[in-house]
N, C-alpha and C positions, 0 to 999 in steps of 0.2 A: 503495498496499499504506497512509503511513504515512496518507496522508486522513483514514483511515478508523482508526488509533486516532488524533486528533486529537480533540476535542474543545472545546464550547465552556463553558468551567466558567464565566461569565456568565450565558451558558444557562439556564444550569442553575441557581444560585446566585438569579437572580427567579425562575423557577419555582418553585425550593422556596418559596421570600418570597411568589410568590399561592397556592402551595397552604397555606400559615400565617396570610395574610390569611383564608383563607377555613372558615375553625375557627370566626368569629366569624358567616358565617350557616350549617354543617353545624351548630353546638352551640347552641343557645341559648338555653343559662346562660350564654355569653360573651356579654359588651356591645363593639358595635367601640369604645365604647372605655376599656370596661378593656383589652382582646386590644391598643390602640393605648401604653397605659399601660405593658400589659406586656413588648412588645418593645421600646417604650424603656428601663425598667429593667432586661430583660436583656440586652441593646446595653448599657449601662453601665455592671453587670459584667463582662461578657464584653470590653472596653478596659482597664476598673479595673484587676481579676482577676485573666483567665485564663479560660481552658477549663475546667475544674478549679470554678472554683467560679462560669461561668456555670452549668453544670451541677446544681449544690449548688441555687443560688438557683430550674431552673427545678422540681426534684425540690420545691421546701417549696411554690413560691409554686403548682405549679400539680393538686397533692393529690395523688389519683387519678386525674386527668385521666393528665395524661406526654405527650398529644397535639406539643407543640411538641418537647421532650427529645425525640421517639419520632420525630419526626421529622428532628432535625438529626443522631441520631445515625444513622440507615439512611443523610443521604447522607456525611455522614468513612466510613461502612464502602463508601457505593458509590464512593468517592475513595479507595480502598483504607491510609486516611490514621488507618481507629482500626480495630483489632481484636475480631476474633469475640466474645461468652460476656457476660460482668456487664462492663456500664456503665464505675464508675468502676476497676474492672485495667486494662481498657481501656484507656483516659485516664492515666493511671499511665503500662505502655508507651509512652503516644506522648511521654508527656515525656522520656524515650530522645534524643530522637531534636528538637536543636528546631528545626531546618531546620520537621518534617514540624508541626511543635507550631504553629507559626506562621503556619505557610497552612494549617492546616486553622484556627485563629481566626480570617486572612485570610477567607474561606469563607465562615463564619460570623454574622460582623461584614457582608459586603453577603449574608448572607441574609434577615439583619433590617433592612438599610436599605431591601430591597427590600420584606420586607412591612409595614414601617409607612408602602411609601411606598403602596402596594396598598390598604391600609385606609381610610390616603387618601381615596383617590380614589373604594371601596367608598359613601363617607361624601357623597360632591362635595363634600372640600373641598381648598382649597392646601396645599400640601406648606410 
């Protein structure tokens, strides 16, 4: 019974990272090198400034697209860390529980690391 409830979150982070790396293939407006820079910058903001700043940074940088932030928010909702409704009020509510906030930040950090590696792999570079 417990085995059916357990999930491999690292594998889910890797899957989302692969999905984010595919944005350059799906959206020809975004070049792989630009996507890698955006992911690197987003990772820096996440690590230095936190979850709220991460989503705010993506909102500004992605303009109308919002693909990365939407996929990341959906991922956190799937993990039952982020509530439904508008993103920024949900992030404020998430901040009420420090353990969940730090766990969400760690999951997204792992997602972005995997995404960067996937972009590099698609370009045929070494990490």
